[in-house]
N, C-alpha and C positions, 0 to 999 in steps of 0.2 A: 505602453513602452514598444521600440520596435528594434526590429533585429536586421542587421545588413549581413549575409554572408560574405566571407572574402573572395570565396572562389565557388563556384557553381557545383551544384550535386553531381550535375552529369561527368564534369571533369573529375570531383571528387572520386567518384566510383572508377572511373577510366583509371586514373591513378593507382588507383588500392589493386584493381585487377592486373595491371602491369607489372606493380611488385609481386603479386602473389606467382603469377606465371614465370615471371624472368626466375624467380627463387627454384620454382619445382625443376625448370631445365636446366639450371646450373647447379644448384647444390642437391638436388632430388628431394627439396622440402622446401618451404614458403620460405623466403628471404625475411619478410615482415611474419612476427607472432601473432599479430592484429588482425590477420583476415578472417571474417566472419565464420568461413569454414572450420576453423582451426578454436573456436571458443564454444565452450559449454558452461554458461555461467551458473546454470543448476546442479552441476554436479557436485557433490559433497567431496571427491577428491580433485578436483579441478583447483591447478597450480594459479598462486593471486600473482597479479601481475604487478611489478614493482614500479610506482609512478612517484615521481618529484614535483612537488607544488610550490615552490619558492613564492615570496610575496609578490603582488603585482606591484608594477611600477607608477608612480603618481606623475602624472604629465601637468598637472595644474597646480593650482595654489591650495587646492582644499587641503583636510586631514589627510597626514602621512601616513598615520597608523592604518588606514583602513586599507591600505594594502596587504598589511600581516592578516585583517580579520577575512576579507575576500578570501585569501589563502587558507585559512582554516577552515571558512565553510564549504568550500568545496572539498578540502580534504575529508570532513566530517561527510559531507553526502556519499564521498564514494565509498567511504569505511562501512557505510549501513548496507552496504550489497556485499560485504563478503568477500568481494572478487579483486580487490585491489589491496595492496599493501604499501602502504605509502613510505617514503624516505625519508627518515630521520633530517629535520632539517640542519643538524651540528653536522651531519657528513657534507652539506652544501660546501663546495671548494671555492667560495667566494663569489662577488659578482660577474657576469658576463653581460654582453650584448644582448639588448632586451630582444631584438629582433635576428640575431645572427648567434644563437646559441653556440658553446664550446660543449659540442658533444662528446668530443673524447674525455674530456673532464666530466660531464655526467654520468658516463658510463662507467668511469669508477667508483661513482656511490652507488652502483647496482641499480639505476635505473633505466627500465625500459620505456618507458613514457615520460614525457616530461610535458607540463604545463606552463606557457609563459603568459604575460599580458600585463595589458596597463590599464589605469584609469584618469579620470579626469571629471570634475565638478564645473559646470558651467551656469552660473545663476542659480535657478532652481531645479536645472537638470543635472542628469548623470551619465557619464558614458564608460562604458567598457569593452575591451578587445580581449579576446582569450584565444589560444592557440595550443594546439596540442600537436607535438611531436612524437615521431618514432625515433629513439634514441641511437638504437643499432644502425639504422640505415640513415639518420640526418636527415630525414625528411617530415615536411609538415602534414599532417594526417587531417586536420580540421584547423578551421577558422571561424570566428564568432564574433561579430561587433552588436551590443546592444546599447539602446539609447532609452530614458526614460526619467523617471522623477528622481529627487534625491534620493528618496526613500526606496528606492525599487532595487538596491544594490543586491540584496539576496533573492530577489526572483530570477534576478539575471544570472546569479551564480547556480540557482537549482535548474535553470535553463540549460545553461551549459553542462552540468553534468549528466542531463538528460541526452543531451547530442551525444556524448562521449558514449553512454551505454548504447545508444542507436546505432553509430559508427561501427561499434564492436560486436551486435548480438542482432541486429535488426530491428531492435525493438524499442523502444523510448520507456524510461522507467517511471518512478513514484515521486520524483523529486518537487513534481509543483501540485501533488496531491493533499489533501484535507481528510481528517477523522473527526468523526462525531462520537459521543460519548458520554456515558453517567458519571455524574461527580458528586459528592456530597460537601464540596467546598463551602458553599453557603449554609449548610448545615440541614438541607433538604436535598431530597434526589433530582437533581436537573439536567439538562441535557447543554451540554459544551461543543465548541468546535475548535480545534488547534490545527497547526499543520502536520505533515506526517512524521515530524520528530517530535511532537510535544509542543513546541515553540507557537509562540501569537496565540494563546487561549483565548477564548471569550465565551462567556456566558449566553447561550438562545434564549433558554428559557426562563421564566422567574415566575411560575405557578404558586410557589410556595407550596409544594405536595409531593409527588411520588412521581416521578417519570421515566419512563424506561425502552429500552430496547429501540434504538434510534437505528432506522436504516435508509440508508440516501437513495435516490431516484436513479436510474440509468443514465442519465443526463447532467445531475448532481446539480438541479435546481430545486429540488425538495428533499425534506428528510420527514418520514413517516415516525411517529412514534406513539407508545401508550403513556395516559398519565391519569392519575386520580384526582387532577384539580377539581371536579366537579362532583365528588365520591364514586362514581363508579367508573371502573376502569374502562377509557374511551379510547376512541384512535384519533390520533390528528397528522393532519399535514402542515409541516411550515416550510415556506415560501423562504429562499432564499436569494440575493442576501437580505436579512434583516427584516424580513415581510411577516405579517401576523401568521398564527398558528388557526387552522381551520379545523373544526372537529366535524368527522366524516362516518364516524360511527360509534354511536352511544348506545345500542342495544343492552337490553337487561342484561345481566353477566359478563362475563370477560369479553373484551374487544383486545386481543394481544396479538404478537408476535407477527406484525408485519412484512411481508416478502415481495418486493416489487417483482412483476414478471418483466421479463429483459425488454419487452420495447416500452416499457414505463407507463400503458394506458390501464393497467390492472395491480392488483396486488392479491397475496393470499395471506389470509388472517385465521386467527384460530379465534371461534366463537361460542361459546356456551349459552343458549338458546335457554327459556326458562324451563326447569324441570330436566335440562339434558346434561351431559356431557360435551368436553370440550371438541368440536369437529373444527376442521378445515374449511374455509369457503374461498372462492373466486370472487372478489368484490371489485367494481368499480370505482374511479378516481373521486366519484361522490358518494360511495357507500353503497350503494348498489347492489343488490346480490346477484352475482352472474349465474354460479353454480357452486354446489355443494359438493367437496372433491373427496370425503371420509364417511364412512357409514358405520355404525355400530356401536357397541356398548362400551370400548374404548375409550381412553382420554389420548386425544390426537393434536399437536401442538407443533411448534418449531418449523414451518413451510421453508423449504429454500430450493428456489429453480435452479434448473441447469442452464448454461448461457443460451442455449438454443430453444429454452421454454416445452422442451418434448418432455421431461422429465422432471419430478419433483420430490425432492429428499423431506422428509418429516421423522416426528419422535413419535413413537405410542407405545402405550403398556400392554398391547394386546397379546402380546406372549407373558405376561407377567411384569415383568419389570421394563421400563424406559428404553428400548432401541431404536434404531435409526432404520428408516424402511424406505425403499426409493418405488415411486408409483409412475409407471406411463400412461401419458395423458392421453393417449389415442385410446386405451383400453381402459383404465383406470382401475389398472391391476397394480398390486403392490406386493414386493418382496421385499423381506427382512435382509440387511446387510452388514449388521452388526453381529457376531458370536463371541466377542472377546470382550468380559466384564458386563457384568448385572446392572449396569445404569450408563447409557451413553445418549449424550445430549448435543444440542447445540450444533447441529450442523450447518454447513456453510459450502457452497460448490465453487470450487476453482474455476477462474475466468478462463481457464484452457480447456475446464470440461473432465479431465482426466480422475481428478481427486476430492476428495471432502474431508473437511477437516472437521472434529468435534472433539468435544470433551467427554474422556471416558473416568468414571469413578474405580479405585482401585484403593482397597482400605478404607480409610476415610476422606481421600481427598481425591481431586481431580487433577487429571493428564492431559494435554493436548495430541490428539492422533491424527493421522493421516489415514485416508483409506485408497485404496487403486479402485475406481471403479469397475475395470474390467474384470479383475481378478478377485478382488475382496480382500487382498493384504493389506495389513494395517500395520504401521509404523510410530512409534510411541517418538516424541519429539521433545517433551519437557521433563523434568524432576526437581522436585523439591516444592513445597507449599503448593496452594491450590491454583490451578491452571485452567481457565474457563473461558467461554466466550470466542473463539478464535474468529478471525477474518482476515480472506486475503488481499492483498495490494492489488491493484488493476491490472499489473502485467503477469500476476500469479506467482510472483518469484517470492513474495515475503508474507508472513502471516504477523497480524499484532493479536494479540491477547491479553488477560489481566491475570494476574498474579500476585499470590499474598507471601512470595517467597523472601522477603524482606520485611514483612511483618503486613501492614495494614495493604490493602488490592490495589495496584498500581498497574498501567499500560506495559507492555513488554512487544518488542517485535523481533522475530528471527525468521532466518532464511527458510526455505521451503524443507531444506534437509534437517532443520533442528537446531542449524549451528547459528552464531553470531548473536546470540540470546541479548538484548539490553534493555534497560528501563528506560522509556522516553516522559514518564510523568513524573514530577515531584510536588505535586500539588498539595495541601491540604486536603484533609478527607480522604477518600477512596475515589478511586474511577475504578471502573469497569464497563462491560457490555459495548466495546468499542466495534465502530462500523466503519470502513475504510473506503473514501471518497471516490469516483472516478477519475480519471486521467482528465487535464485541461485540455481543450481541443486547441489551443495555440502552442506550437512549438515552431 
Protein backbone atom coordinates (compact mmCIF):
# COMPACT_ATOMS: atom_id res chain seq x y z
CA UNK A 1 0.00 0.00 0.00
CA UNK A 2 1.39 3.41 -0.95
CA UNK A 3 0.56 6.91 0.15
CA UNK A 4 0.88 10.25 -1.63
CA UNK A 5 0.36 13.50 0.32
CA UNK A 6 -1.71 16.13 -1.42
CA UNK A 7 0.69 18.83 -0.27
CA UNK A 8 4.07 18.84 1.42
CA UNK A 9 4.65 18.69 5.15
CA UNK A 10 6.61 21.96 5.02
CA UNK A 11 3.71 23.79 3.37
CA UNK A 12 1.24 22.24 5.79
CA UNK A 13 3.19 23.43 8.82
CA UNK A 14 3.66 26.88 7.27
CA UNK A 15 -0.08 27.23 6.66
CA UNK A 16 -0.92 26.10 10.19
CA UNK A 17 1.62 28.55 11.60
CA UNK A 18 0.12 31.44 9.62
CA UNK A 19 -3.39 30.61 10.88
CA UNK A 20 -2.12 30.56 14.45
CA UNK A 21 -0.28 33.89 14.47
CA UNK A 22 -2.85 35.79 12.42
CA UNK A 23 -5.48 34.72 14.93
CA UNK A 24 -3.42 35.98 17.84
CA UNK A 25 -2.72 39.35 16.20
CA UNK A 26 -6.30 40.00 15.13
CA UNK A 27 -8.44 38.35 17.78
CA UNK A 28 -6.07 37.88 20.70
CA UNK A 29 -6.49 34.09 20.35
CA UNK A 30 -5.71 31.45 17.74
CA UNK A 31 -7.87 31.75 14.63
CA UNK A 32 -8.03 27.97 14.48
CA UNK A 33 -8.90 25.77 17.41
CA UNK A 34 -6.57 23.15 16.05
CA UNK A 35 -3.09 24.46 16.68
CA UNK A 36 -1.02 21.84 18.50
CA UNK A 37 -0.27 24.45 21.14
CA UNK A 38 -3.92 24.47 22.23
CA UNK A 39 -4.50 20.71 22.44
CA UNK A 40 -4.06 18.58 25.55
CA UNK A 41 -5.47 15.22 24.58
CA UNK A 42 -4.52 13.67 27.93
CA UNK A 43 -6.48 16.10 30.07
CA UNK A 44 -9.67 14.53 31.53
CA UNK A 45 -11.34 17.95 31.29
CA UNK A 46 -10.35 18.64 27.68
CA UNK A 47 -13.26 19.73 25.50
CA UNK A 48 -14.08 17.23 22.80
CA UNK A 49 -13.72 18.43 19.23
CA UNK A 50 -16.84 18.06 17.11
CA UNK A 51 -16.09 16.31 13.81
CA UNK A 52 -18.35 15.36 10.90
CA UNK A 53 -17.48 12.31 8.82
CA UNK A 54 -19.98 11.89 5.94
CA UNK A 55 -19.87 8.86 3.66
CA UNK A 56 -17.00 8.78 1.20
CA UNK A 57 -18.00 9.17 -2.45
CA UNK A 58 -17.57 6.27 -4.87
CA UNK A 59 -15.79 7.45 -8.02
CA UNK A 60 -15.79 4.03 -9.64
CA UNK A 61 -18.17 1.20 -10.36
CA UNK A 62 -17.48 -0.89 -7.28
CA UNK A 63 -19.51 -1.38 -4.13
CA UNK A 64 -21.35 1.86 -3.37
CA UNK A 65 -22.09 0.94 0.27
CA UNK A 66 -18.38 0.91 1.05
CA UNK A 67 -18.41 4.69 1.44
CA UNK A 68 -20.58 4.35 4.52
CA UNK A 69 -18.36 1.59 5.88
CA UNK A 70 -15.26 3.75 5.53
CA UNK A 71 -16.99 6.63 7.28
CA UNK A 72 -18.09 4.38 10.14
CA UNK A 73 -14.59 2.91 10.51
CA UNK A 74 -13.00 6.36 10.76
CA UNK A 75 -15.67 7.55 13.18
CA UNK A 76 -15.06 4.51 15.36
CA UNK A 77 -11.30 5.04 15.33
CA UNK A 78 -11.60 8.65 16.42
CA UNK A 79 -14.17 7.76 19.06
CA UNK A 80 -11.65 5.41 20.71
CA UNK A 81 -9.49 8.37 21.68
CA UNK A 82 -12.23 10.00 23.74
CA UNK A 83 -11.04 13.24 22.17
CA UNK A 84 -13.66 13.69 19.44
CA UNK A 85 -17.43 14.08 19.40
CA UNK A 86 -18.77 12.89 16.06
CA UNK A 87 -21.71 14.74 14.55
CA UNK A 88 -24.82 12.59 14.17
CA UNK A 89 -25.31 11.84 10.45
CA UNK A 90 -28.97 12.79 10.88
CA UNK A 91 -27.79 16.38 11.32
CA UNK A 92 -26.14 16.46 7.91
CA UNK A 93 -27.89 19.02 5.71
CA UNK A 94 -27.69 17.13 2.45
CA UNK A 95 -24.95 16.51 -0.05
CA UNK A 96 -22.55 19.19 -1.14
CA UNK A 97 -19.61 19.29 -3.49
CA UNK A 98 -17.02 16.75 -2.49
CA UNK A 99 -14.05 19.07 -3.07
CA UNK A 100 -15.86 22.34 -2.31
CA UNK A 101 -17.69 21.86 1.00
CA UNK A 102 -20.37 24.30 2.09
CA UNK A 103 -18.65 25.31 5.33
CA UNK A 104 -21.50 27.53 6.47
CA UNK A 105 -23.90 24.60 6.27
CA UNK A 106 -21.47 22.29 8.01
CA UNK A 107 -20.99 24.87 10.74
CA UNK A 108 -24.73 24.76 11.43
CA UNK A 109 -24.37 21.08 12.36
CA UNK A 110 -21.95 22.04 15.12
CA UNK A 111 -18.97 20.51 13.33
CA UNK A 112 -15.58 22.08 13.99
CA UNK A 113 -13.74 19.61 11.78
CA UNK A 114 -14.94 17.95 8.58
CA UNK A 115 -13.62 14.87 6.79
CA UNK A 116 -14.42 14.50 3.10
CA UNK A 117 -13.17 11.87 0.71
CA UNK A 118 -13.64 9.48 -2.15
CA UNK A 119 -12.61 5.99 -3.20
CA UNK A 120 -12.53 3.76 -6.22
CA UNK A 121 -11.66 0.19 -7.08
CA UNK A 122 -9.36 -0.51 -10.02
CA UNK A 123 -9.30 -4.20 -10.82
CA UNK A 124 -7.67 -5.84 -7.81
CA UNK A 125 -6.58 -2.46 -6.45
CA UNK A 126 -8.18 0.16 -4.25
CA UNK A 127 -7.58 3.89 -3.87
CA UNK A 128 -8.90 6.32 -1.26
CA UNK A 129 -8.55 10.07 -0.90
CA UNK A 130 -9.13 11.74 2.50
CA UNK A 131 -9.22 15.44 3.41
CA UNK A 132 -9.61 17.15 6.77
CA UNK A 133 -11.03 20.69 6.93
CA UNK A 134 -11.29 23.35 9.62
CA UNK A 135 -14.96 24.30 9.28
CA UNK A 136 -14.64 27.63 11.10
CA UNK A 137 -11.87 28.84 8.81
CA UNK A 138 -13.01 26.97 5.70
CA UNK A 139 -9.48 25.68 5.25
CA UNK A 140 -7.92 22.40 4.22
CA UNK A 141 -5.78 21.12 7.10
CA UNK A 142 -4.72 17.73 5.81
CA UNK A 143 -4.95 15.70 2.63
CA UNK A 144 -3.82 12.11 2.05
CA UNK A 145 -4.22 9.68 -0.82
CA UNK A 146 -3.66 5.95 -0.36
CA UNK A 147 -3.52 3.09 -2.83
CA UNK A 148 -3.22 -0.63 -2.27
CA UNK A 149 -5.00 -3.94 -2.58
CA UNK A 150 -8.74 -4.46 -2.57
CA UNK A 151 -8.64 -5.54 1.08
CA UNK A 152 -6.57 -2.62 2.33
CA UNK A 153 -9.38 -0.14 2.92
CA UNK A 154 -9.39 -0.63 6.69
CA UNK A 155 -5.62 -0.04 6.88
CA UNK A 156 -6.08 3.19 4.94
CA UNK A 157 -8.69 4.43 7.40
CA UNK A 158 -6.42 3.60 10.34
CA UNK A 159 -3.55 5.48 8.72
CA UNK A 160 -5.63 8.58 8.15
CA UNK A 161 -6.88 8.48 11.74
CA UNK A 162 -3.24 8.39 12.83
CA UNK A 163 -2.49 11.37 10.59
CA UNK A 164 -5.32 13.36 12.17
CA UNK A 165 -3.92 12.73 15.65
CA UNK A 166 -0.42 13.61 14.48
CA UNK A 167 -1.63 16.89 13.01
CA UNK A 168 -3.39 17.89 16.23
CA UNK A 169 -0.94 16.56 18.83
CA UNK A 170 2.43 15.97 17.17
CA UNK A 171 2.23 12.23 17.90
CA UNK A 172 0.84 9.31 15.95
CA UNK A 173 -1.82 7.23 17.67
CA UNK A 174 -2.39 3.51 18.04
CA UNK A 175 -4.70 2.80 15.11
CA UNK A 176 -2.16 0.66 13.26
CA UNK A 177 -1.21 -1.46 16.27
CA UNK A 178 -2.08 -4.98 17.40
CA UNK A 179 -2.61 -6.72 20.71
CA UNK A 180 -1.56 -10.16 21.91
CA UNK A 181 -3.53 -11.88 24.63
CA UNK A 182 -4.53 -15.20 26.17
CA UNK A 183 -7.89 -16.71 25.28
CA UNK A 184 -9.68 -19.93 26.17
CA UNK A 185 -11.68 -19.89 22.94
CA UNK A 186 -10.26 -23.28 21.91
CA UNK A 187 -10.85 -24.78 25.33
CA UNK A 188 -7.19 -24.30 26.26
CA UNK A 189 -5.23 -21.20 27.20
CA UNK A 190 -3.57 -20.16 23.94
CA UNK A 191 -1.99 -16.95 22.62
CA UNK A 192 -4.06 -14.89 20.16
CA UNK A 193 -3.46 -11.79 18.07
CA UNK A 194 -5.91 -9.03 17.10
CA UNK A 195 -6.05 -5.45 15.88
CA UNK A 196 -6.14 -2.74 18.56
CA UNK A 197 -9.95 -2.78 18.55
CA UNK A 198 -10.27 -6.56 18.95
CA UNK A 199 -11.04 -7.22 15.27
CA UNK A 200 -9.16 -9.56 12.90
CA UNK A 201 -8.24 -11.94 15.70
CA UNK A 202 -6.30 -15.11 14.98
CA UNK A 203 -4.75 -17.85 17.04
CA UNK A 204 -0.94 -17.88 17.30
CA UNK A 205 -0.20 -20.97 19.41
CA UNK A 206 -1.55 -24.50 19.08
CA UNK A 207 0.08 -26.14 22.09
CA UNK A 208 -3.14 -27.66 23.44
CA UNK A 209 -1.86 -26.66 26.86
CA UNK A 210 -1.50 -23.59 29.07
CA UNK A 211 0.20 -20.58 27.48
CA UNK A 212 0.49 -17.34 29.43
CA UNK A 213 1.94 -13.81 29.65
CA UNK A 214 2.57 -12.80 26.02
CA UNK A 215 4.91 -9.83 25.69
CA UNK A 216 5.80 -7.99 22.49
CA UNK A 217 9.41 -7.31 21.56
CA UNK A 218 10.18 -3.58 21.14
CA UNK A 219 10.17 -3.80 17.32
CA UNK A 220 7.08 -6.01 17.18
CA UNK A 221 8.83 -8.91 15.47
CA UNK A 222 8.54 -11.43 18.31
CA UNK A 223 6.34 -12.35 21.25
CA UNK A 224 7.78 -13.89 24.41
CA UNK A 225 5.49 -16.07 26.50
CA UNK A 226 5.37 -18.97 28.96
CA UNK A 227 3.89 -22.35 28.08
CA UNK A 228 3.38 -25.63 29.93
CA UNK A 229 3.28 -27.62 26.69
CA UNK A 230 6.19 -29.82 27.76
CA UNK A 231 5.05 -30.07 31.37
CA UNK A 232 7.36 -27.47 32.89
CA UNK A 233 6.49 -23.74 32.61
CA UNK A 234 9.13 -22.77 30.04
CA UNK A 235 9.83 -19.55 28.16
CA UNK A 236 9.33 -19.32 24.39
CA UNK A 237 9.84 -16.79 21.61
CA UNK A 238 7.37 -16.68 18.73
CA UNK A 239 8.58 -15.05 15.52
CA UNK A 240 6.03 -12.92 13.63
CA UNK A 241 4.35 -13.25 11.28
CA UNK A 242 3.58 -16.95 11.42
CA UNK A 243 6.96 -18.15 12.58
CA UNK A 244 7.63 -21.15 14.82
CA UNK A 245 8.03 -20.97 18.59
CA UNK A 246 11.53 -21.37 19.99
CA UNK A 247 12.07 -22.48 23.57
CA UNK A 248 14.77 -20.34 25.18
CA UNK A 249 14.52 -21.23 28.88
CA UNK A 250 13.34 -24.53 30.33
CA UNK A 251 15.13 -24.51 33.66
CA UNK A 252 13.52 -26.68 36.36
CA UNK A 253 10.84 -24.71 38.16
CA UNK A 254 9.28 -21.48 36.96
CA UNK A 255 10.30 -19.61 33.80
CA UNK A 256 7.70 -16.85 33.82
CA UNK A 257 6.92 -13.11 33.56
CA UNK A 258 9.03 -12.14 30.52
CA UNK A 259 9.76 -8.44 30.03
CA UNK A 260 11.81 -7.18 27.09
CA UNK A 261 14.69 -4.79 27.74
CA UNK A 262 13.97 -1.58 25.76
CA UNK A 263 16.54 -2.38 23.09
CA UNK A 264 15.21 -5.91 22.61
CA UNK A 265 18.57 -7.62 23.13
CA UNK A 266 17.62 -9.21 26.46
CA UNK A 267 14.71 -9.98 28.77
CA UNK A 268 13.99 -9.91 32.48
CA UNK A 269 12.29 -13.10 33.69
CA UNK A 270 11.31 -14.72 36.96
CA UNK A 271 13.07 -18.06 37.56
CA UNK A 272 12.78 -20.43 40.50
CA UNK A 273 15.97 -22.44 40.66
CA UNK A 274 15.72 -25.88 42.35
CA UNK A 275 15.14 -25.48 46.06
CA UNK A 276 14.84 -21.71 45.79
CA UNK A 277 12.17 -19.04 45.60
CA UNK A 278 11.30 -17.00 42.54
CA UNK A 279 13.94 -14.38 41.66
CA UNK A 280 14.33 -12.02 38.71
CA UNK A 281 17.14 -12.56 36.23
CA UNK A 282 18.24 -10.83 33.06
CA UNK A 283 18.74 -13.32 30.24
CA UNK A 284 19.89 -13.07 26.64
CA UNK A 285 17.62 -13.76 23.69
CA UNK A 286 18.92 -17.33 23.57
CA UNK A 287 18.25 -17.89 27.27
CA UNK A 288 21.69 -17.48 28.82
CA UNK A 289 21.68 -15.81 32.24
CA UNK A 290 23.38 -12.41 32.07
CA UNK A 291 22.85 -11.39 35.68
CA UNK A 292 20.69 -12.00 38.71
CA UNK A 293 18.76 -8.88 39.67
CA UNK A 294 17.02 -9.75 42.96
CA UNK A 295 18.29 -11.61 46.02
CA UNK A 296 16.69 -12.74 49.25
CA UNK A 297 14.10 -15.00 50.78
CA UNK A 298 11.15 -13.16 49.25
CA UNK A 299 9.26 -14.02 46.06
CA UNK A 300 10.13 -11.57 43.29
CA UNK A 301 8.18 -11.65 40.00
CA UNK A 302 6.61 -9.51 37.24
CA UNK A 303 9.50 -7.31 36.08
CA UNK A 304 8.77 -4.21 33.98
CA UNK A 305 11.49 -1.98 32.53
CA UNK A 306 11.33 1.80 32.40
CA UNK A 307 11.51 3.13 28.81
CA UNK A 308 15.18 4.10 29.23
CA UNK A 309 16.14 0.79 30.88
CA UNK A 310 17.57 2.57 33.93
CA UNK A 311 14.87 1.33 36.31
CA UNK A 312 12.85 -1.84 36.74
CA UNK A 313 9.53 -2.20 38.52
CA UNK A 314 8.67 -5.60 39.97
CA UNK A 315 6.44 -7.34 42.52
CA UNK A 316 7.82 -8.67 45.79
CA UNK A 317 6.38 -9.95 49.06
CA UNK A 318 9.50 -8.93 51.00
CA UNK A 319 7.33 -6.66 53.17
CA UNK A 320 4.78 -9.41 53.82
CA UNK A 321 2.23 -8.91 51.04
CA UNK A 322 2.80 -8.45 47.29
CA UNK A 323 3.81 -4.85 46.64
CA UNK A 324 5.47 -2.99 43.78
CA UNK A 325 9.10 -1.93 44.00
CA UNK A 326 11.39 0.04 41.70
CA UNK A 327 15.02 -0.97 41.29
CA UNK A 328 17.71 1.44 40.14
CA UNK A 329 19.72 -0.63 37.69
CA UNK A 330 22.97 1.24 38.34
CA UNK A 331 23.00 0.35 42.05
CA UNK A 332 20.51 -2.57 42.21
CA UNK A 333 18.84 -0.78 45.12
CA UNK A 334 15.07 -1.23 45.31
CA UNK A 335 12.44 0.92 46.99
CA UNK A 336 8.80 0.19 47.65
CA UNK A 337 6.41 2.49 45.79
CA UNK A 338 2.91 1.14 46.62
CA UNK A 339 1.51 1.67 50.10
CA UNK A 340 -2.23 1.74 49.38
CA UNK A 341 -3.77 -1.74 49.42
CA UNK A 342 -2.40 -5.05 50.65
CA UNK A 343 -2.00 -6.75 47.27
CA UNK A 344 -0.52 -4.85 44.31
CA UNK A 345 0.59 -6.71 41.17
CA UNK A 346 0.96 -6.56 37.34
CA UNK A 347 3.12 -3.41 37.05
CA UNK A 348 3.71 -1.96 33.58
CA UNK A 349 5.60 1.20 32.73
CA UNK A 350 4.14 3.97 30.60
CA UNK A 351 6.06 4.60 27.35
CA UNK A 352 6.41 8.19 28.54
CA UNK A 353 8.14 6.99 31.71
CA UNK A 354 6.07 9.05 34.13
CA UNK A 355 3.52 6.50 35.34
CA UNK A 356 3.16 2.84 36.25
CA UNK A 357 -0.16 1.04 35.81
CA UNK A 358 -0.93 -1.91 38.06
CA UNK A 359 -3.72 -3.99 39.61
CA UNK A 360 -4.58 -3.50 43.27
CA UNK A 361 -6.87 -5.69 45.37
CA UNK A 362 -9.59 -3.96 47.34
CA UNK A 363 -11.79 -6.34 49.29
CA UNK A 364 -12.05 -9.44 47.14
CA UNK A 365 -11.49 -7.91 43.73
CA UNK A 366 -8.87 -6.08 41.69
CA UNK A 367 -8.97 -2.64 40.12
CA UNK A 368 -6.56 -0.81 37.83
CA UNK A 369 -4.54 2.07 39.25
CA UNK A 370 -1.80 4.31 37.92
CA UNK A 371 1.07 5.56 40.03
CA UNK A 372 2.97 8.79 39.39
CA UNK A 373 6.63 7.75 39.52
CA UNK A 374 7.77 11.20 40.63
CA UNK A 375 5.62 11.58 43.76
CA UNK A 376 3.95 8.20 44.30
CA UNK A 377 0.41 9.54 43.84
CA UNK A 378 -2.00 6.71 42.99
CA UNK A 379 -5.17 7.10 40.92
CA UNK A 380 -7.92 4.50 40.70
CA UNK A 381 -9.29 4.03 37.18
CA UNK A 382 -11.78 1.12 37.29
CA UNK A 383 -14.84 0.16 39.32
CA UNK A 384 -16.86 -3.05 39.13
CA UNK A 385 -15.75 -6.62 38.51
CA UNK A 386 -12.16 -7.85 38.62
CA UNK A 387 -9.87 -5.62 36.57
CA UNK A 388 -6.34 -6.91 35.98
CA UNK A 389 -3.26 -7.06 33.73
CA UNK A 390 -3.03 -3.48 32.42
CA UNK A 391 -0.80 -2.46 29.54
CA UNK A 392 -0.24 0.90 27.86
CA UNK A 393 -0.77 1.73 24.21
CA UNK A 394 2.52 2.64 22.51
CA UNK A 395 1.67 6.35 22.64
CA UNK A 396 0.92 6.10 26.38
CA UNK A 397 -2.58 7.56 26.03
CA UNK A 398 -4.64 4.38 26.41
CA UNK A 399 -4.65 1.37 28.73
CA UNK A 400 -5.84 -2.11 27.86
CA UNK A 401 -6.86 -4.52 30.63
CA UNK A 402 -9.00 -7.55 31.39
CA UNK A 403 -12.26 -7.28 33.32
CA UNK A 404 -15.08 -9.51 34.55
CA UNK A 405 -17.54 -6.63 34.93
CA UNK A 406 -19.98 -8.32 32.54
CA UNK A 407 -19.39 -11.89 33.68
CA UNK A 408 -16.55 -13.71 31.97
CA UNK A 409 -13.16 -12.10 31.56
CA UNK A 410 -12.83 -9.96 28.41
CA UNK A 411 -10.53 -7.19 27.20
CA UNK A 412 -11.33 -3.50 27.62
CA UNK A 413 -9.59 -0.23 26.82
CA UNK A 414 -9.77 3.19 28.45
CA UNK A 415 -8.12 6.57 28.34
CA UNK A 416 -5.22 7.35 30.63
CA UNK A 417 -7.62 9.18 32.95
CA UNK A 418 -9.93 6.14 33.17
CA UNK A 419 -12.54 7.71 30.88
CA UNK A 420 -14.09 6.15 27.78
CA UNK A 421 -13.95 2.52 28.95
CA UNK A 422 -15.17 0.02 26.37
CA UNK A 423 -15.09 -3.69 25.73
CA UNK A 424 -13.17 -4.85 22.64
CA UNK A 425 -13.36 -8.68 22.70
CA UNK A 426 -16.56 -10.69 22.32
CA UNK A 427 -15.08 -14.15 21.71
CA UNK A 428 -16.09 -17.47 23.15
CA UNK A 429 -14.30 -18.30 26.38
CA UNK A 430 -12.30 -15.77 28.35
CA UNK A 431 -9.62 -13.28 27.32
CA UNK A 432 -6.95 -11.91 29.64
CA UNK A 433 -3.25 -10.98 30.00
CA UNK A 434 -3.17 -8.48 27.09
CA UNK A 435 0.01 -6.98 25.66
CA UNK A 436 -0.20 -3.93 23.38
CA UNK A 437 2.18 -4.08 20.42
CA UNK A 438 4.42 -1.24 19.22
CA UNK A 439 3.59 1.30 16.55
CA UNK A 440 4.06 0.39 12.93
CA UNK A 441 7.08 2.03 11.34
CA UNK A 442 5.08 2.95 8.19
CA UNK A 443 3.10 6.19 8.35
